[in-house]
N, C-alpha and C positions, 0 to 999 in steps of 0.2 A: 727935516727935510720933506717926511710925506704931509704935512701941515697942508704945502704950500699946490699940492696937485690938489688936479681939479674933481670934484667925483663921478664917479663911473655910470657910465650911461647899464641902466636898466640890465641885469642878468637875471635868468630864471635857475640858476646854477642851484642844484639844491642839497651836494654832497660826495663823495669820492665814494669808489667802490671794488673791490678788485676784483681784476678781469681772469684770476683763477678762479674762482670764485663768486660772481655776481653778488651773493645774500651777504658775505659779506663788507656791510658797509661803513663811513669814517664822518665825520661833518665834513663841513667844507673846507673851516681851516681848524691847522695851520694846511697847507697844501703837502703833499707827501713828495718827500722830493726821495725816497730809497722802497719805493714799491711798496707792498701790504706785507708788514709785519706779520700778520697771520696767514695766512696762508702760504706765503714762499717760505722752498723750502733750501737745505746746502746746495742743490742740484739746479733747479727751476725758483727764479726770480720773477714774482709774477707783479706787475704794476699797478698801477689805479686809471682809473679814468673819471672824468666829471660825469655826473648825473643831473636830469633840467625838469622841470617842468613843462613838461611839452605841452600837456592841455593848457596851457596860460599862453601857447604862442596866439599871439592872430591871426587869422585866418588868410590875413592877406599879406601877409610877411616880404614871402618872396615875393608875389607881382607887386610889392611899393619897394622894393628893394635901391633901383634904379632910386627915389626919392629923395635916400637918404644919406649922409656923407660918407664919402668917400675913407673908406681907409678900415678898420672892425668893428665903427663904431655902428655900422652896416650893420654887422652880423649880430649886437651885438647879449642880446638875449641868448642866444646861442652859444654864448660863450664863457669860461669866466668872468669874474668883476675884474676889468678896465681900470683901475686905480693908476699907471700908466701915462701920460701922456701916448701920443704914437706920432708916425712920422710917416699921415695917408699907405702902411704897406698893404700889401695887394692891392685888388683892379690890373692887375697882369694881362697883356693882350693874351686873344685866343688866334694865332698867325697859321693862314692852310698853307700848309704846304707840296698840297697835292692833291686831288680830289678825296676824299673822304677821312685822310689824314693831319691833324689839325698840331699845334705846338703853341703850349702852355709857357711864357717864356717868363720865367720866373728872376731875368736879371734884370726886371725893369722896378722891380724893391730898391727903399732908399736905399740898406747897403749892397746892390747889387744880386743879391740872393735868395732864397725860398727861408731863409731862417729869419727872417724878421717877421712873418706869420707865428713864427714861434715866439720869441725873444719879446715880444709886444703883450702877451699874455705871462711872458716867463716872470716877463720882468713887472709888471703887473703886479703879481702874485708877491714879490721881494715886497714892492712900495705894500702894498696893501697889508704883508702880513709884520712893517712895520721894521724892516734892514735896513742898515746905514747903507749897505755896499752890496754887489753879486760877485761872484767870482766863476769862472766856467774855465773851460777842457777843454783847445781848441787851437788849434792852429791852421784855420781856413775859418769860413763863413759864420758857425758860429760866436766865435767871439770879436768879429765886425762888428755883426750885428748884436749880440749881447752891451759892448761897448756905447753902441749908439743908441736905444734904448737907452742904456742905464741915465748915458749924459743927456738926454731928452727929459728926463725924469727929477735928473738933479742929485744920483746914486754915484758911488764911488764901484768902480768895479773892477777887478783884478782878473788877470789871463795867466792860464799860467798854458804854455805853450812848447814848441819846437826848437830849438835850433835852427829850422831850416825853415819858416815860418813865411809864403811866399812875399814879397817886398809890395804887392798893396796891400795884403794886409794889415803887415807890421805900420805903414801909412797908415789907415784907419786905426790901428789900434792906440796910436800914437797920439793921433787930431784929437782924436777923442775922449784923451788924457788919461788911457785906460792903465792901468801898473800891469806891464810885459813881465812877466817871470820866464824868460824863456829854462825846459829842465830838459833830462833827457826823458823820454819816450817812458819809458819803462816806471818812472817816476812822479808821474803825473799824477796818478789817482790818489797818491800820500799825502801829496804835499797842499791837495784842494780839498780832502778832507779835512787837515790839520787849520786852513785859513779857515775851514767854517764854524770848526770847532774853537778857535782862538778870537776871531773877530765879529763873528753874528752874524759876517753876511749869506746872502739866502744863495742857494746851490741854482742856476741855471740851465747846466751839464749833468750830466751823469754822475752819481758818486757810487755803484757798485762792477768795479769792473769784473767782476763773475759771469755775470748775463746781466746785460743791460735792464734798465730797470725807467732811465731818467724821470724829468718832473711830472709831477701830477697833473698839472693842468697846461704846459707849455703844448704841448700834440693838438689839444683841440683846437691851438691858431688854424694848423694847417684842414682842419674843415673847412673853413672859407675859398678853398682851391674846388671843392666838389660844389662849394655855390657857384661860383661863379665860372664855372666851366659848367654846367647845367644852363643857369641863365643867361649863358650867352648863346647855346646848344637848341635849345628849346626842350631838349631831351637828353637821353643817357647814352650818355657814348658807349657804344659795343665795347671795347676795351681801353686802360688808362696804362700807359707803359711809363713808370717811373724807373728813374735811379734808389737805388737802394741803399744805406747804410747799416744804420741800426734799425731804420723801418717807422721810422716818427711818422716822416710825412708820409707811408706806404697807409698807418695804419688808420693817421688823420681822414683820409685822402676818401678810406674805408669809408670813417665812420660818417664824414659826411653826408656820404652817399646815400648810407643806408636809414639818416635821418629823413632824407629827404622820401624814400617808401614810407619810414615809417611812418609820417606826415600828411602821405598821402598824395602827394608831388609824382612822384615816380615809382615805378611796379616792378624794381631790380636795380641792384649795382649793379655797373661795371665787371669786369673782370679787370684784374689788376694783377699788375707783371713784374713785381721786384728783378731790374736788371742788376745786378750786382758783381763788381769786378771775378773776371778767370782766376784769378791772382788769390783769391779771397773766397769770398761766399756763404756765412756763416748761417743765410738763411736757406738757403739751399742745399747744403750739410745738413743740415736743421732737420729739413722737411723727406731727406733721403733716410734717415737715421731715425725721426719718429722721436727724434727726444734734441735738445737743446744741445749743440753742439759745437767747439772749438775748431777754430782750425788754423793750419799757419800759413800766413799771409808772403806772395813772394813780391816778388818785385813788379810795380807796379804806377804807374803817373799816375792815373786817378786815385790820387791820395783820399780824398775829400770822402770817401766810399772804404777804404780798404778795411776792412773791421775784423779784428779775428774770433768776434761773436758775435751776435745781433740778442731778441729778445721775444719777448713771448708780441708781442705789440704785431709785427711782422707774423706772427703765424697767425695770431687771429684773421688779419686784415687778407691775410691768404687763403687759408680756408671757410669762409667767409664768402668773400666773391664768387672763389672755383677760379682761377688765372691757376700760374705758373712760374715759376721761380727760373730765371734766366741768367748764366752767364756769359758777360760780353769780355774779349777781349780789349787789349789795349790798341790792338790792328784797328778792332771793331766801329770799336769809340772815335779815333782819328779818322772813320774812313764817314764817319756821321760828325762829325763835329766841321769837317771840309765839306759836306753838304749843307751843315746849319749856315756855315759863311758864306758859301753862293747864296745863299735867302737870306743872308742879311743877318743872320743873327750871329756873333763873335759868342760863344760857348766857353767854361772850360771846361775839360777831357771828361772828367765825372756825369758834366751834368749831359755832354753828348750819351750817355747812358741807355737812355729812354728813347732812343731815338735806335740806336746802336741793338736795341732788343728786339725793335720793332723789322730793322729791316735781315735778321737774325730767322724770328718766328716765318716773315712773310719767305723768304729766302727757301725753308725746310718745309714750306706747300701750309702750314697754319694758316688758320680762320674757321672762326665758330661762328658765322651769320654776316648779317648787313648793320650799318650802319656806321658813323663816324670812332672813328677811331683818336684817341689823343695823347701827343707825348709830351713828359715831360720835361723842361730843360732848366734846373735847379738854379746855374748863377754864372756870372760873363767870364771870361775870357782874362782878362786880369786878373783873375785868382790862381790860376797855376801858375806854378813852382818853375817850369822853365820859363815862362815869360821872357828873360834876359838873356838866354843862353843864345843866338843867333847872332845877334847885336846888332847895330844899325845897318841898314843896305849902304853899301857902297854910295858914295856922291857922284850924279851924272855931271858930266861937258854939254851945256848946254850945243857947243855947238860940234860936237860929237852924237850927227843925225846917228850914226851907221850902229852908234850903242847906243842912241836913245831908241830903235828902232828894236833891237833886241829886246831890250825892255819894255818894250809895248808888247812883243810878240813874247815875252817868260810870264 
């Protein structure tokens, strides 16, 4: 199958290195999908990141970005090799909400979520490694996105999911021809690993439940968020508020801004604020404890970011950006989601966590200086589990003007 794929756009990627000890390095291939085997311990699993020959980047690389095709091809030198064809991922709008506050609307991606940025890269890794297919454990955005990019690349896709997968996500998976495998949530990891071992499918989601390491290449795709925000604003924002589960997008955004500083385009990285559900919040707990912490997850409708444990990527992004971990309630996210709807954006509850975090911080008097603020909204409201709960609206009798007026006022 991979013989039919296009040749990848030029990448300056040179290898992989441990986030636990950057001096521990590995070749670029094969992509490491279980973190660093040298630096990881029983208590801490360290992910790897991709390194690049930054000195070979053309001096006008960012200045000429708009002249290149939309999609990850635009940023190919600073991404791992793109062996799989894309879907014009990224390039999402930056919308003004009010003076100095902007919304990065990731629901405009091909499968309506930020996960398309990761999966273009992770599925490319599977194609480059010669895998016959990909496998992912997900009940939401990640599975839908992986299925789409696998279909585009001519690869099989297996999605280990839960019984309460949202209707829109289930429809996505089946439309793309994915093998959908609902199992009890506590058994997802063992089945995922068995599929990898017995079929050779490439895992594009996390394989280490004790602590999240995730795919070695995938989070690099999130760097493009930072590139786009910088290009459109013409500056680095003061702060970026990010809905956060495992922290992969948080890390990718930080690394993208850090690369802009390294290359001399910017003078600083913005403060990053991971916004987690108050029902869990493993990154906030890890910051408080000073060590990787597992947390119980209480009831929350923000299922997409409700995680019992995070990983070292989030710790790095938080530490290096000087930001702070915020815990937001379902009520705060619901208020933020309603605010987004009034601005014409229908967001998943989890996706509104970034704006909820900003509003919470403002209410507490938090502000660190001048400059724009960006809130990331990760996904469309179609992805919520309670989408069909209210049922259809009652039929209106057009001859009953009093009833029509009541609806109009409502």
